[in-house]
C-alpha positions as CSV (number, residue, x, y, z in Angstrom):
1,M,4.4,-1.8,29.9
2,N,5.0,-3.0,33.5
3,R,4.5,-6.7,33.8
4,G,3.9,-8.3,37.2
5,K,6.4,-10.6,38.9
6,K,4.4,-13.7,38.1
7,Y,4.3,-12.8,34.4
8,V,8.1,-12.1,34.3
9,E,8.9,-15.5,36.0
10,A,6.6,-17.4,33.6
11,A,8.0,-15.7,30.6
12,K,11.4,-17.2,31.4
13,A,10.0,-20.5,30.5
14,I,9.5,-19.5,26.9
15,D,12.2,-18.9,24.3
16,R,10.9,-16.0,22.2
17,A,13.1,-17.1,19.3
18,T,11.6,-20.7,19.0
19,L,8.5,-21.6,17.1
20,Y,7.1,-24.6,19.0
21,D,5.1,-27.4,17.7
22,T,1.6,-28.0,19.1
23,D,2.5,-30.5,21.7
24,E,5.3,-28.4,23.3
25,A,3.2,-25.1,23.0
26,V,0.2,-26.7,24.9
27,A,2.4,-28.0,27.7
28,L,4.2,-24.6,28.0
29,V,1.1,-22.6,28.0
30,K,-0.4,-24.7,30.8
31,K,2.9,-24.0,32.7
32,V,2.7,-20.3,32.2
33,A,-0.9,-19.9,33.3
34,V,-0.2,-19.1,37.0
35,A,-3.0,-16.8,37.9
36,K,-5.0,-17.5,40.9
37,F,-8.1,-18.2,38.6
38,D,-8.8,-20.8,35.9
39,E,-7.5,-18.8,33.0
40,T,-8.8,-19.1,29.5
41,I,-6.3,-20.2,26.8
42,E,-6.8,-18.2,23.7
43,A,-5.4,-18.6,20.1
44,H,-4.4,-15.6,18.2
45,I,-4.0,-16.2,14.5
46,R,-2.4,-13.4,12.3
47,T,-3.4,-13.9,8.8
48,G,-2.2,-12.4,5.4
49,C,-5.8,-11.6,4.5
50,D,-7.1,-8.1,3.9
51,G,-10.5,-8.0,5.6
52,R,-11.4,-4.7,3.7
53,H,-12.1,-6.9,0.7
54,A,-15.2,-9.0,1.0
55,D,-13.7,-12.0,-0.7
56,Q,-10.9,-12.1,1.9
57,Q,-13.2,-12.0,4.8
58,I,-13.0,-15.0,7.2
59,R,-16.0,-15.8,9.4
60,G,-17.4,-19.1,10.6
61,A,-18.0,-21.2,13.5
62,V,-16.7,-24.6,14.9
63,V,-17.7,-26.9,17.7
64,L,-14.7,-27.6,20.0
65,P,-14.7,-31.2,21.0
66,H,-14.1,-30.5,24.7
67,G,-15.9,-27.2,24.8
68,T,-14.6,-23.9,26.1
69,G,-15.0,-24.5,29.9
70,K,-17.2,-21.5,30.0
71,T,-21.0,-21.5,30.7
72,V,-22.5,-19.8,27.8
73,R,-25.8,-17.9,28.0
74,V,-27.8,-18.0,25.0
75,L,-30.6,-15.5,23.8
76,V,-32.9,-16.7,21.1
77,F,-35.2,-14.4,19.0
78,A,-38.1,-16.7,17.9
79,K,-41.9,-16.9,18.1
80,N,-44.5,-19.6,18.8
81,A,-43.3,-23.2,18.2
82,K,-39.8,-22.0,17.5
83,A,-39.7,-20.2,20.9
84,E,-40.8,-23.3,22.6
85,E,-38.2,-25.4,20.8
86,A,-35.5,-22.8,21.9
87,K,-36.5,-23.2,25.5
88,A,-36.6,-26.9,25.3
89,A,-33.0,-26.9,23.9
90,G,-31.7,-25.0,26.9
91,A,-31.6,-21.3,25.9
92,E,-31.6,-19.1,28.9
93,F,-33.6,-16.2,27.3
94,V,-36.3,-16.4,24.5
95,G,-38.4,-13.6,23.2
96,A,-39.3,-11.3,20.4
97,E,-40.1,-7.6,19.9
98,E,-40.4,-7.1,23.6
99,L,-36.7,-7.6,24.1
100,V,-35.9,-4.6,21.8
101,P,-36.4,-1.9,24.3
102,K,-34.9,-3.9,27.1
103,I,-31.6,-4.1,25.2
104,Q,-31.8,-0.8,23.5
105,N,-33.0,1.5,26.5
106,E,-32.1,-0.6,29.6
107,G,-28.6,-1.7,28.4
108,W,-29.5,-5.4,29.1
109,L,-26.7,-7.6,27.8
110,D,-26.7,-10.6,30.2
111,F,-26.1,-13.1,27.3
112,D,-23.1,-14.3,25.4
113,V,-24.5,-15.6,22.0
114,V,-27.6,-14.5,20.1
115,V,-29.5,-16.8,17.9
116,A,-32.4,-15.8,15.7
117,T,-34.9,-17.4,13.2
118,P,-34.7,-15.8,9.7
119,D,-38.2,-14.1,10.2
120,M,-37.0,-12.4,13.2
121,M,-34.0,-10.6,11.6
122,G,-36.0,-7.6,10.8
123,V,-36.5,-7.2,14.6
124,V,-32.9,-8.0,15.5
125,G,-31.7,-5.5,12.8
126,R,-33.0,-2.7,14.9
127,L,-30.5,-3.7,17.5
128,G,-27.5,-3.6,15.1
129,R,-25.9,-0.6,16.7
130,V,-25.9,-2.3,20.1
131,L,-25.2,-5.8,19.1
132,G,-22.9,-5.3,16.1
133,P,-19.9,-3.6,18.0
134,K,-20.0,-6.3,20.6
135,G,-19.9,-9.0,18.0
136,L,-23.2,-10.3,19.0
137,M,-25.3,-9.9,15.8
138,P,-26.6,-13.3,14.5
139,N,-25.1,-14.3,11.2
140,P,-26.0,-17.2,8.8
141,K,-22.3,-18.0,8.3
142,A,-21.9,-18.6,12.1
143,G,-25.0,-20.7,12.1
144,T,-26.8,-18.2,14.4
145,V,-29.6,-17.3,11.8
146,T,-31.4,-20.6,11.4
147,M,-34.7,-22.4,11.7
148,D,-33.1,-25.1,13.5
149,V,-32.9,-23.5,16.8
150,T,-32.4,-26.8,18.6
151,K,-29.2,-27.6,16.8
152,A,-28.0,-24.1,17.2
153,V,-28.6,-23.9,20.9
154,Q,-27.2,-27.4,21.4
155,D,-24.0,-26.8,19.5
156,I,-23.3,-23.5,21.4
157,K,-23.8,-25.3,24.7
158,A,-21.5,-27.9,23.6
159,G,-18.7,-25.4,22.7
160,K,-19.3,-23.9,19.5
161,I,-17.2,-20.8,18.9
162,E,-17.3,-18.1,16.2
163,Y,-14.1,-17.0,14.5
164,R,-13.7,-14.0,12.5
165,L,-11.1,-11.4,11.3
166,D,-10.7,-8.3,13.5
167,K,-9.7,-5.0,12.1
168,T,-6.1,-5.9,12.1
169,N,-6.9,-9.2,10.2
170,I,-6.2,-11.4,13.4
171,I,-8.6,-14.1,14.7
172,H,-8.8,-14.3,18.5
173,V,-10.6,-17.3,19.9
174,P,-10.8,-19.3,23.2
175,I,-9.6,-22.9,23.0
176,G,-10.3,-24.0,26.6
177,K,-9.2,-23.3,30.1
178,A,-5.9,-23.8,32.0
179,S,-7.5,-26.5,34.0
180,F,-8.0,-28.7,30.8
181,T,-5.7,-31.5,30.1
182,E,-3.0,-31.1,27.4
183,E,-5.0,-33.6,25.3
184,Q,-8.2,-31.5,25.5
185,L,-6.5,-28.3,24.6
186,R,-4.6,-30.0,21.8
187,D,-7.8,-31.5,20.3
188,N,-9.6,-28.2,20.7
189,F,-6.7,-26.3,19.0
190,Q,-6.4,-28.8,16.2
191,T,-10.1,-28.6,15.5
192,L,-10.0,-24.9,15.3
193,M,-7.0,-24.9,13.0
194,D,-8.6,-27.3,10.6
195,A,-11.5,-25.1,10.3
196,I,-9.4,-21.9,9.8
197,I,-7.2,-23.7,7.2
198,K,-10.3,-24.8,5.4
199,A,-11.6,-21.2,5.4
200,R,-8.6,-19.8,3.5
201,P,-10.1,-17.5,0.9
202,S,-9.4,-18.7,-2.6
203,T,-8.5,-15.2,-3.8
204,L,-5.7,-14.9,-1.3
205,K,-2.2,-14.6,-2.8
206,G,0.8,-15.2,-0.6
207,Q,1.2,-16.4,3.0
208,Y,-2.1,-17.1,4.7
209,L,-1.0,-17.8,8.3
210,K,1.6,-15.1,9.3
211,S,1.7,-16.2,13.0
212,V,-0.1,-18.5,15.4
213,T,0.3,-17.8,19.1
214,I,-1.5,-19.4,22.1
215,A,-1.6,-17.7,25.5
216,P,-3.4,-17.7,28.9
217,T,-5.5,-14.6,29.8
218,M,-2.8,-13.2,32.0
219,G,0.3,-14.8,30.8
220,P,2.8,-14.6,28.0
221,G,2.2,-16.0,24.5
222,V,3.8,-19.1,23.0
223,K,4.5,-19.0,19.3
224,L,3.8,-22.0,17.0
225,N,5.4,-23.2,13.9
226,T,2.9,-22.2,11.2
227,A,4.7,-24.4,8.6
228,K,3.0,-27.4,10.4
229,F,-0.5,-26.1,9.4
230,A,0.5,-25.3,5.7
């Protein structure tokens, strides 16, 4: 894979054989974020779980204290009073059955998170084939299937992120932007790690955190010392 000049230069700042502590890793990741735009800083957490087993699935959500730095567009499936509540809380899009053909047939996907009241899940279920592969299906574990739409929308707007295992048992989540201060990135990262450590499946034998890396969108990754999170 050919890397650009900037990437190669930035990578020289990182010792690939070193496992850094959080403070050093955050300082380094800011240093290697050299793209012309405000890069997202992401955490990639490789676990020892086997997501094929239901009791080793990891899925949840956490509100990052300093948000993600991204404007999140929220779609809420709700009716009547709950629909009004969602609008008042700041949801960009609110609707019910009428949104199904728009998403299914017209390919409308101008939203980042979907919230639904439990009574609307029958309707949302029809969109499983479209929303599922994009990770947009509302889920009670992530707090996106709820009667408390006000709290759900406000949490998402405040920087709530969802974490889950991908097919290779890795969790990929944003922890902020390159323009954040080191302290903001550190707080966000620590909050995420606390939630993931708490989510360790009780049935898991052996090592839980195989590797933890933080990286800017376009830059090299910085590996952390996982022993610090044990």
